[in-house]
C-alpha positions in Angstrom: 17.7 150.0 -43.1 19.3 153.3 -43.9 22.4 153.3 -45.1 25.5 154.4 -43.2 27.8 157.5 -43.9 31.4 157.4 -44.3 32.1 158.9 -40.9 29.8 156.2 -39.2 31.1 153.3 -40.5 34.8 154.5 -39.1 33.1 155.6 -35.7 31.3 152.4 -35.3 34.7 150.8 -36.2 36.7 152.3 -33.4 33.9 151.4 -31.1 34.2 147.9 -31.9 38.5 148.2 -31.8 38.1 149.8 -28.4 35.4 147.5 -27.1 38.1 145.0 -27.8 41.2 145.9 -27.2 41.3 149.0 -25.7 42.6 152.7 -26.9 45.9 150.8 -27.6 46.7 147.5 -29.1 50.1 145.9 -28.7 51.9 143.8 -31.7 49.7 140.7 -30.8 46.8 142.5 -31.2 48.1 144.8 -34.1 49.1 141.1 -36.1 44.8 139.9 -35.1 43.7 142.1 -36.6 45.5 142.7 -39.8 45.8 139.6 -40.2 49.8 138.5 -40.2 51.0 135.6 -39.5 53.0 136.6 -36.3 54.7 140.2 -34.6 57.9 139.3 -36.5 56.2 140.3 -39.5 54.1 143.7 -38.3 58.0 144.3 -36.9 58.9 143.1 -40.8 56.2 145.7 -42.0 57.0 148.7 -39.7 60.6 148.5 -40.4 59.8 148.1 -44.5 57.3 150.9 -44.1 54.4 149.0 -44.8 52.7 149.2 -42.2 48.7 150.5 -42.4 49.2 151.6 -38.9 52.0 154.1 -36.8 53.5 152.5 -34.1 53.7 154.4 -30.7 56.2 153.7 -27.7 54.9 155.0 -24.3 56.8 156.0 -21.2 56.5 153.1 -18.7 54.2 150.6 -21.1 57.2 148.0 -22.8 56.5 146.9 -26.3 54.9 149.4 -29.4 51.1 150.2 -29.8 49.1 151.3 -32.2 46.3 153.5 -31.5 42.4 152.9 -32.0 41.7 154.9 -34.0 44.4 155.3 -36.4 43.9 151.2 -36.7 40.0 151.6 -37.2 40.5 154.6 -39.8 43.3 152.4 -41.9 40.3 149.6 -41.9 38.3 152.1 -43.7 40.4 153.7 -46.0 40.9 149.9 -47.2 40.3 149.2 -50.8 37.5 146.9 -52.1 38.7 143.4 -53.2 
């Protein structure tokens, strides 16, 4: 089986995240993906600048959201343990 390029891995990750969550992830979903224990932990990480993705507020939508492609990019850029 041929090895996937970084771009192919990223596109697959984006596709999986979009299929499961759609284009925007709410804070509950962000906590799930990045393994935060609570939504409050996500909020604290965001306020400290340590959340690996930006959060956005949209008109006519309540709450904060992360973009699926940015979540996928953040996951793919994490160093291996």
